[in-house]
C-alpha positions in Angstrom: 32.8 -53.5 114.7 30.6 -50.4 114.3 27.2 -50.2 116.0 23.9 -50.4 114.1 23.2 -46.7 114.3 26.5 -45.8 112.7 26.1 -48.5 110.1 22.7 -47.2 109.1 24.0 -43.6 108.9 27.0 -44.6 106.8 24.8 -46.7 104.5 22.5 -43.7 103.9 25.6 -41.5 103.3 27.1 -44.0 100.8 23.8 -44.4 99.0 23.0 -40.7 98.8 26.5 -39.8 97.7 26.6 -42.4 94.9 23.1 -41.6 93.8 23.4 -37.9 93.7 26.6 -37.8 91.7 25.1 -39.9 88.8 21.6 -38.5 89.3 22.7 -34.9 88.6 24.3 -36.1 85.3 21.1 -37.9 84.4 19.2 -34.7 85.1 21.5 -32.4 83.2 22.5 -34.4 80.2 19.1 -34.4 78.6 19.1 -30.6 78.4 22.5 -30.7 76.6 21.2 -33.4 74.3 18.1 -31.3 73.6 20.1 -28.2 72.9 22.6 -30.0 70.6 19.8 -31.5 68.5 17.9 -28.2 68.3 21.1 -26.5 67.2 21.8 -29.1 64.6 18.3 -28.7 63.1 18.5 -24.9 63.2 21.9 -24.6 61.6 22.1 -27.8 59.5 25.5 -28.6 61.2 25.7 -32.4 61.4 28.3 -32.1 64.2 25.6 -30.9 66.6 23.4 -33.8 65.7 26.3 -36.2 66.2 26.8 -34.8 69.7 23.2 -35.3 70.5 23.3 -38.9 69.3 26.4 -39.6 71.4 25.0 -37.9 74.5 21.7 -39.8 74.2 23.7 -43.0 74.8 25.1 -41.6 78.0 21.6 -40.4 79.0 20.3 -44.0 78.7 23.1 -45.5 80.8 22.8 -42.8 83.5 19.0 -43.2 83.5 19.5 -46.9 84.3 22.0 -46.4 87.0 20.0 -43.6 88.6 16.9 -45.9 88.6 18.8 -48.6 90.4 20.5 -46.4 93.0 17.3 -44.4 93.6 15.3 -47.6 94.2 17.9 -48.7 96.7 17.5 -45.4 98.6 13.7 -45.8 98.7 14.0 -49.3 100.1 16.5 -48.1 102.7 14.0 -45.6 104.1 11.6 -48.3 105.1 14.3 -50.9 106.0 16.5 -48.7 108.2 14.1 -46.0 109.5 10.7 -47.6 109.9 9.6 -45.4 112.7 10.2 -42.3 110.6 8.2 -43.7 107.7 5.3 -44.8 110.0 4.9 -41.3 111.5 5.9 -39.1 108.6 5.4 -41.2 105.5 2.3 -39.3 104.6 4.3 -36.1 104.6 6.7 -37.2 101.9 4.4 -39.7 100.1 3.1 -37.2 97.6 6.7 -36.1 96.7 7.7 -39.6 95.9 4.5 -40.3 94.1 5.0 -37.3 91.8 8.6 -38.3 91.4 7.4 -41.7 90.1 5.1 -40.1 87.6 7.9 -37.9 86.3 10.2 -40.9 86.2 7.8 -42.9 84.0 7.2 -40.0 81.7 11.0 -39.6 81.3 11.4 -43.4 80.6 8.6 -43.5 78.0 9.9 -40.6 76.0 13.5 -41.6 76.4 12.6 -44.9 74.7 10.9 -42.9 71.9 13.9 -40.7 71.5 16.5 -43.5 71.4 14.6 -45.6 68.9 13.1 -42.7 66.9 16.2 -41.3 65.1 15.3 -42.9 61.8 11.6 -43.5 62.5 10.4 -40.0 63.3 10.6 -36.7 61.5 13.5 -34.5 62.7 11.1 -32.0 64.4 9.0 -34.7 66.0 12.1 -36.5 67.2 13.3 -33.2 68.8 10.0 -32.8 70.6 10.4 -36.3 72.2 13.5 -35.0 74.0 11.5 -32.2 75.8 9.6 -34.6 78.2 12.9 -36.4 78.9 14.6 -33.2 80.0 11.6 -31.8 81.9 10.8 -35.2 83.5 14.3 -35.7 84.7 14.5 -32.3 86.3 11.0 -32.6 87.8 11.9 -36.0 89.3 14.9 -34.5 91.1 13.0 -31.5 92.4 10.1 -33.6 93.7 12.6 -35.7 95.8 14.3 -32.5 97.0 11.0 -31.3 98.5 10.9 -34.3 100.7 14.4 -33.4 102.1 13.3 -29.8 102.4 10.4 -30.9 104.6 12.7 -32.8 106.8 14.7 -29.5 107.3 11.6 -27.4 107.9 8.6 -29.6 108.7 5.1 -28.1 108.5 1.6 -29.6 108.8 2.2 -31.5 112.0 -0.5 -32.4 114.7 -0.4 -34.4 117.9 -0.9 -38.2 117.2 -2.7 -40.8 119.3 0.4 -41.6 121.4 1.2 -38.0 122.1 3.9 -37.6 119.4 3.6 -35.4 116.4 2.5 -36.9 113.1 2.2 -35.4 109.6 -1.2 -34.7 108.1 -0.5 -32.3 105.2 0.3 -34.0 102.0 1.4 -30.7 100.5 3.7 -30.0 103.4 6.9 -30.6 101.4 5.9 -27.9 98.9 5.0 -25.5 101.7 8.1 -26.0 103.7 10.1 -22.8 104.2 13.2 -24.4 102.9 11.6 -25.9 99.7 12.0 -23.1 97.2 15.7 -22.4 97.9 16.6 -26.1 98.0 14.8 -26.9 94.7 16.4 -24.1 92.8 19.8 -24.8 94.3 19.5 -28.4 93.4 18.4 -27.8 89.9 21.2 -25.4 89.2 23.7 -27.8 90.8 22.6 -30.5 88.3 23.1 -28.2 85.3 26.4 -26.9 86.5 27.9 -30.3 87.3 26.7 -31.7 84.0 28.0 -28.8 81.9 31.4 -28.7 83.5 31.8 -32.5 83.4 31.1 -32.6 79.7 33.3 -29.6 79.0 36.2 -31.3 80.9 35.9 -34.4 78.8 36.3 -32.5 75.6 39.0 -30.2 77.0 41.0 -33.3 78.1 40.7 -34.8 74.7 42.0 -31.6 73.1 45.0 -31.6 75.5 45.9 -35.2 74.8 45.6 -34.9 71.0 45.9 -31.4 69.3 44.2 -33.0 66.2 41.0 -33.1 68.2 40.8 -29.4 68.4 38.3 -29.6 65.6 34.8 -28.3 65.2 33.2 -31.3 66.8 35.2 -31.2 70.0 35.0 -27.4 70.2 31.2 -27.6 70.0 31.1 -30.2 72.7 33.3 -28.2 75.0 31.4 -25.0 74.2 28.0 -26.5 75.0 29.2 -27.9 78.3 31.1 -24.7 79.3 28.2 -22.4 78.5 25.8 -24.5 80.6 28.2 -24.9 83.5 29.7 -21.5 83.6 26.4 -19.6 83.2 25.0 -21.6 86.1 27.9 -20.8 88.4 27.1 -17.1 89.1 23.4 -17.9 89.3 24.2 -20.6 91.9 26.1 -18.2 94.0 23.1 -15.9 94.1 20.8 -18.8 95.0 23.3 -20.0 97.6 23.0 -16.6 99.3 19.2 -17.0 99.3 19.5 -20.6 100.7 21.8 -19.4 103.4 19.4 -16.7 104.6 16.6 -19.3 104.7 18.8 -21.6 106.9 19.6 -18.7 109.2 15.9 -18.1 109.7 14.7 -21.7 109.9 17.7 -23.6 111.3 19.9 -21.3 113.4 21.9 -24.2 114.8 23.0 -25.2 111.3 23.8 -21.7 110.4 25.9 -21.2 113.5 27.8 -24.4 112.6 28.2 -23.3 108.9 29.8 -20.0 110.0 31.6 -21.5 113.1 30.1 -18.9 115.3 30.6 -20.0 118.9 28.5 -17.3 120.6 25.7 -14.9 119.8 27.1 -11.5 119.0 26.4 -8.1 117.5 28.6 -7.3 114.5 29.5 -11.0 113.8 32.6 -11.6 111.6 32.6 -13.5 108.3 35.2 -16.3 107.9 36.6 -17.0 104.5 39.1 -19.8 104.9 41.8 -18.6 107.2 40.7 -15.0 106.9 38.2 -13.2 109.2 36.4 -10.1 108.1 35.0 -8.1 111.0 31.2 -7.3 111.0 30.9 -8.8 107.5 28.5 -11.7 108.5 26.0 -9.3 110.1 26.2 -7.0 107.1 25.7 -9.9 104.6 22.9 -11.5 106.6 21.0 -8.4 107.8 22.5 -5.5 105.8 23.5 -4.0 109.1 27.2 -4.3 110.3 26.1 -4.3 113.9 23.1 -6.7 113.7 22.9 -9.6 116.1 23.6 -13.1 114.8 22.7 -16.2 116.8 25.7 -18.4 117.8 26.1 -21.9 119.0 25.8 -20.8 122.7 22.0 -20.2 122.1 21.6 -23.9 121.1 21.1 -26.5 123.8 24.1 -28.8 123.9 22.2 -32.0 122.9 20.8 -30.2 119.8 24.1 -29.0 118.4 25.4 -30.4 115.1 29.2 -31.2 114.7 30.6 -27.7 114.0 33.9 -28.5 112.3 32.4 -30.9 109.7 29.6 -28.5 108.8 31.8 -25.4 108.7 34.6 -26.8 106.5 32.1 -28.4 104.2 30.4 -25.1 103.8 33.8 -23.4 103.2 34.7 -25.9 100.5 31.4 -25.4 98.8 31.6 -21.6 98.9 35.3 -21.6 97.9 34.6 -23.8 94.8 31.6 -21.7 93.9 33.7 -18.5 94.0 36.5 -20.1 91.9 34.0 -21.2 89.2 32.5 -17.7 89.0 36.1 -16.4 88.5 36.6 -19.1 85.7 33.3 -18.0 84.1 34.5 -14.4 84.1 37.8 -15.3 82.6 36.2 -17.5 79.9 33.9 -14.6 78.9 36.8 -12.2 78.7 38.8 -14.6 76.5 35.8 -15.1 74.2 35.0 -11.4 73.9 38.6 -10.6 73.3 38.7 -13.2 70.5 35.6 -11.9 68.9 36.8 -8.3 69.1 40.1 -9.4 67.5 38.1 -11.0 64.6 36.2 -7.8 64.0 39.4 -5.8 63.8 41.5 -8.3 61.8 43.8 -9.2 64.7 44.8 -12.8 65.3 43.7 -13.4 68.9 43.4 -17.2 69.7 40.1 -18.7 70.5 39.8 -19.8 74.2 40.0 -23.5 73.1 43.4 -22.8 71.5 44.9 -21.8 74.9 46.4 -24.6 76.9 45.9 -22.7 80.2 42.2 -22.4 79.5 41.9 -26.1 78.6 43.7 -27.1 81.8 41.4 -24.9 83.8 38.3 -26.6 82.2 39.7 -30.0 83.0 40.2 -29.0 86.6 36.7 -27.6 86.7 35.2 -30.9 85.8 35.3 -32.6 89.2 35.1 -29.3 91.2 31.3 -28.9 91.2 30.8 -32.5 92.3 33.0 -31.9 95.3 31.0 -28.8 96.0 27.8 -30.8 95.6 28.8 -33.5 98.1 30.1 -30.8 100.5 26.7 -29.0 100.2 24.8 -32.2 101.0 27.1 -32.7 104.1 26.1 -29.3 105.2 22.4 -30.1 104.6 22.3 -33.5 106.3 25.0 -33.3 109.0 24.0 -29.7 109.8 20.5 -31.0 110.7 21.9 -33.5 113.2 20.9 -34.8 115.7 17.4 -34.6 114.0 16.1 -36.7 111.2 13.1 -34.3 111.1 14.2 -31.0 112.4 13.2 -30.5 116.1 10.6 -33.2 115.8 12.4 -36.6 115.7 15.9 -37.5 116.5 17.9 -39.9 114.3 18.3 -42.7 117.0 14.5 -42.7 117.6 13.9 -43.5 113.9 16.2 -46.4 113.7 14.9 -50.0 113.1 15.1 -52.5 116.0 16.7 -55.0 113.7 20.4 -55.8 114.4 23.3 -56.7 112.2 22.9 -53.6 109.9 26.7 -53.5 109.2 26.2 -56.4 106.8 23.8 -54.3 104.8 26.4 -51.6 104.6 29.0 -54.0 103.2 26.7 -55.4 100.6 25.6 -52.0 99.5 29.2 -50.9 99.2 30.0 -53.8 96.9 27.0 -53.3 94.8 27.8 -49.6 94.3 31.4 -50.4 93.5 30.4 -52.8 90.8 27.9 -50.2 89.4 30.5 -47.4 89.5 33.2 -49.5 87.7 30.7 -50.7 85.0 29.3 -47.2 84.5 32.7 -45.5 84.1 33.8 -48.2 81.6 30.6 -47.8 79.5 30.9 -44.0 79.5 34.6 -44.2 78.5 33.7 -46.5 75.6 30.9 -44.1 74.5 33.4 -41.2 74.6 36.0 -43.1 72.5 33.7 -43.6 69.6 34.6 -42.2 66.2 33.9 -38.5 65.7 32.6 -37.0 62.5 35.1 -35.0 60.5 34.7 -31.3 60.0 32.9 -30.5 56.7 35.3 -29.8 53.8 35.5 -26.2 52.7 33.4 -25.4 49.6 35.7 -24.7 46.6 35.0 -21.3 44.9 33.5 -21.3 41.5 36.0 -21.1 38.5 35.3 -17.5 37.8 35.8 -16.7 41.5 39.3 -18.2 41.9 41.7 -15.3 42.6 44.6 -14.8 40.2 
């Protein structure tokens, strides 16, 4: 039987992992839906509009599941960590209040969008999708500021009992980690969504060559563009976020890089390879600069190095692979276009089995990187729930028997996951519109 502290930690880990996977899809899908409908209005191509209609059904389902799992997380804060909420609830209260407003705006306009296909003019209907996309992204970013504050708390004063308490409602937005975490999270949502959608259409093309039609090519292209354009941007933002961690949370950074001692000219580890002086060069633009290692951190304040380090390696490795895939996809596309201009028959990327296999493999990859990144963020902050202010055991409820909550939560999430996957599969299997028939030339234009 696991103890109450472990049960509470595992319950938060389970809840956050479930919520974040489906929440990022709920954040990213409205942007694809909006882009597809805009493209359909602009070009008159009914296949884009059909994609928008199908994706709107997925958005509705993901919105519902995200609302349920997000509510569970909110309840768990008060149920499992009441001391944390009592002392620091005022610090994250504004973030969750603004998240609620964004959530309500998204819900209202999603209803208008879903029921307005035949009741609103095409342009007005398109406009109702804008608050859905903006509201979903804002909701995710507001919640992210609360986590950013836990990683870099500001606005603290001494309380009546001698401990620190939060007094600055804008603290989450002024936290030194807020900017990097918000942009990193937003790009992660777009990248995960885009590549997941592209993988679905790539898999369909591999299973049935007849589905390599205009409808499926457009679905794959929309997802691939969103996901693969986000990949190199995410690497740049990841570099920014890593520099912030090195400044604000040196213990987490030392664990990420598996640096046992402070040294000048620190090496960089890339999987099994070690590049001398590279970490100092990347971090300080000086190959001989000093980098703080784990020996500078008091033993009780050190996070588990191996878990944080390998999670960081997995995240960075997947990010690098996706950038390489983006470069390959761009090269294939430009080569195809160049061949068209010069009358050469160079296959479109979607006609290449190797490319489709790569896109299928890329579907789950960013989700693995996403979860690995959150392991780095949360486990790397240990043993603190609020960095260098409150330890995790000090925030735990005095109630016992928390393992029962863990088991109930696991069952609920299992049922939700099975139901969601079944519904999304059913949506994906719906009938697809045929490609428009080619227009026959006029009688006097028929070649002899």
